[in-house]
C-alpha positions in Angstrom: 27.4 22.3 61.6 26.4 24.0 58.3 25.1 27.0 60.2 28.4 27.4 62.1 30.4 27.1 58.9 28.1 29.7 57.2 28.4 32.0 60.2 32.2 31.7 60.1 32.3 32.4 56.3 29.9 35.4 56.8 32.0 36.8 59.7 35.2 36.4 57.6 33.7 38.3 54.7 32.5 41.1 57.1 35.9 41.3 58.8 37.6 41.3 55.4 35.5 44.3 54.3 36.4 46.2 57.4 40.1 45.5 56.7 39.6 47.0 53.3 38.2 50.1 54.9 41.7 51.0 56.2 42.3 54.1 54.0 45.3 56.0 55.2 48.3 54.2 53.8 52.0 54.8 54.5 53.4 52.6 51.7 54.6 55.4 49.5 55.2 58.1 52.1 58.7 59.4 52.0 59.3 58.4 48.3 59.8 60.9 45.5 57.0 61.4 43.0 57.9 59.3 39.9 58.6 60.8 36.5 55.8 59.8 34.0 54.6 61.6 30.9 50.9 62.5 30.9 48.7 64.9 28.9 46.5 67.7 30.1 43.0 68.1 28.8 44.3 70.2 25.8 46.8 67.4 24.9 49.9 69.1 26.2 52.6 66.8 27.6 53.3 67.1 31.3 56.0 65.3 33.3 54.7 64.4 36.7 58.2 64.9 38.3 58.1 68.5 37.1 54.8 69.6 38.7 56.7 72.1 40.9 54.4 74.7 42.4 54.9 77.2 45.1 53.2 75.0 47.7 52.2 71.4 48.4 50.4 69.4 45.7 47.4 67.2 46.2 47.2 64.5 43.6 43.8 62.8 43.3 43.4 59.8 41.1 39.8 59.6 39.9 37.6 58.5 37.0 34.3 59.7 35.5 32.7 56.4 36.3 33.7 56.5 40.0 31.0 58.1 42.2 33.2 58.4 45.4 35.9 60.1 43.3 33.6 62.7 42.0 32.1 63.2 45.4 35.5 63.8 46.9 36.6 66.3 44.2 33.3 68.1 44.2 33.4 68.5 48.0 37.0 69.8 47.9 36.0 72.3 45.2 33.9 74.1 47.8 37.0 74.4 50.1 39.7 74.7 47.5 40.0 78.5 47.4 40.4 78.7 51.1 43.0 75.9 51.1 44.9 77.7 48.3 44.9 81.0 50.2 46.2 79.3 53.4 48.7 76.8 52.0 49.4 77.6 48.3 48.2 74.1 47.5 47.6 73.0 43.9 45.3 70.1 43.3 46.1 67.8 40.3 43.2 65.6 39.4 44.6 62.6 37.5 41.9 60.8 35.4 42.4 57.1 35.0 39.6 56.9 32.4 40.7 54.6 29.6 40.6 55.3 25.8 36.8 54.6 25.7 35.8 57.0 28.5 38.5 59.7 28.5 36.6 61.9 26.1 34.1 62.6 28.9 36.7 63.9 31.3 36.9 67.5 30.0 33.1 67.7 29.7 32.8 66.6 33.4 35.6 68.7 34.8 34.6 71.9 32.9 30.9 71.3 33.7 31.8 71.2 37.4 34.0 74.4 37.1 37.0 72.6 38.6 39.9 74.9 39.0 42.2 71.9 39.3 45.0 70.9 37.0 43.5 67.9 35.2 45.8 65.3 33.7 45.0 62.2 31.7 46.5 58.7 32.5 44.5 56.5 30.1 47.1 53.7 30.1 47.5 53.8 33.9 51.3 54.4 33.8 51.3 57.0 36.6 48.7 55.1 38.5 51.0 52.0 38.5 54.1 54.1 39.3 52.3 55.6 42.4 51.1 52.1 43.5 47.4 53.0 43.1 45.2 49.9 43.1 41.8 51.6 43.1 40.3 55.0 43.0 39.8 57.4 44.6 43.4 57.6 45.9 44.7 60.9 47.1 48.3 62.0 47.9 49.9 65.1 49.2 53.4 65.9 47.8 55.6 68.5 49.4 57.6 71.2 47.6 60.6 68.8 47.3 58.5 66.3 45.4 58.3 63.8 48.3 55.1 61.9 49.0 54.0 62.9 52.5 50.4 61.5 52.7 48.4 58.8 51.0 44.7 58.1 51.4 42.6 55.5 49.6 38.8 55.6 49.2 36.4 58.5 50.2 33.7 58.9 52.8 32.1 62.3 53.7 34.3 64.0 56.2 37.6 62.6 54.8 38.3 66.0 53.4 39.0 67.3 56.9 41.6 64.6 57.5 43.1 65.7 54.1 43.1 69.3 55.2 44.8 68.5 58.5 47.5 66.6 56.6 47.8 69.5 54.2 48.4 71.9 57.0 51.1 69.7 58.4 52.9 69.3 55.1 52.6 73.1 54.6 54.1 73.6 58.0 51.0 75.4 59.4 49.5 74.2 62.7 
């Protein structure tokens, strides 16, 4: 009987981990990007509702201590110029590093030669407003400020799903 109970518990844990693998979420899609005051790496104030660029915006929540976050952003870096040429996209990397670790953000981002807009959210205000529970969490925002795509976690190859969603938001297919 103990073996059956342990087997049931083990299967429940495995099934629960598979359920957490669900990464494309529609919870925020269709909502407007919230207005939150953040700072860039130079300390300048930026209102998230005023991120208006010529094309779509990818917002990627990340942290210096998060290996999947860094893997995603470093992978996109190799594709970013092409994506910009094709869709006019701007990537905004929002660091959720807290007061203790936020000093390492500029060193990491500059060391990787990211051409992204990097914003700091040390108190998690924007993270909460966007409904982000864990990082990495990536959104695509259209030119009207509407959330059109949301994806949680990162596995190699997810950047192609992101690219397909980007093309759709940009009206290219």
